[in-house]
N, C-alpha and C positions, 0 to 999 in steps of 0.2 A: 541921625536918620537922614539929614539933608544930603550928606555925602553919598549915601546909598541911593537915594532918589536920583541924584545927579549922575551916578554911575549907570543906573538903569536907563536913564534918558540918553546917555551917550551910546550905550549898547543898541538902543532902538534906532538912533541916528545912523550908526554904523551898519546895522542890518538893512535899513532903508537904502543906503548907498550900495551895499553889496548886491541887493536885489536888482539893481539897474545894470549889472554886468551881464552881458550876453554869454551864451554857452560857448561860442567860439573863443572869445577872449578868456573865459574861465579855463578852457582846456589849454590854451597857450600859456597862461600864467602858471598853471599847475606843472606843465611840462618844463618850462624855462626856469621858473623860480622855486619849484617844489612847494608852492603855496596853494593849499587846497581850500578854495573859497566855499565850496559846498560843505566841507567839514566844519569850517568856522561858522557858517550860517546855522548849521544844526546845533552846534554848541551854544551859540547865542540864543537860539530858540528855546533850548532847555533851560538856560538861566532865566530868560524872561518868563517862561511858563511857571517856574518855581516862584518867581517874584509875585506873579498874579495870584497863585495859589496861597502864598503867604498873606497877601493883602485880604483875600476873601475869608481867611480863617481868623484874622485879628481885627 
């Protein structure tokens, strides 16, 4: 369970960093590198939400 907790903490740290990226830079990164930060943020949010739901049920 320690590994799972560490993984969720890492995802939260990544999410915190991604949220610091402004919209102009996001658009540029998406255009140049085909790296969709918004999509990645949404996926991380889904994962973190499920982790919170799991914690509240157990």
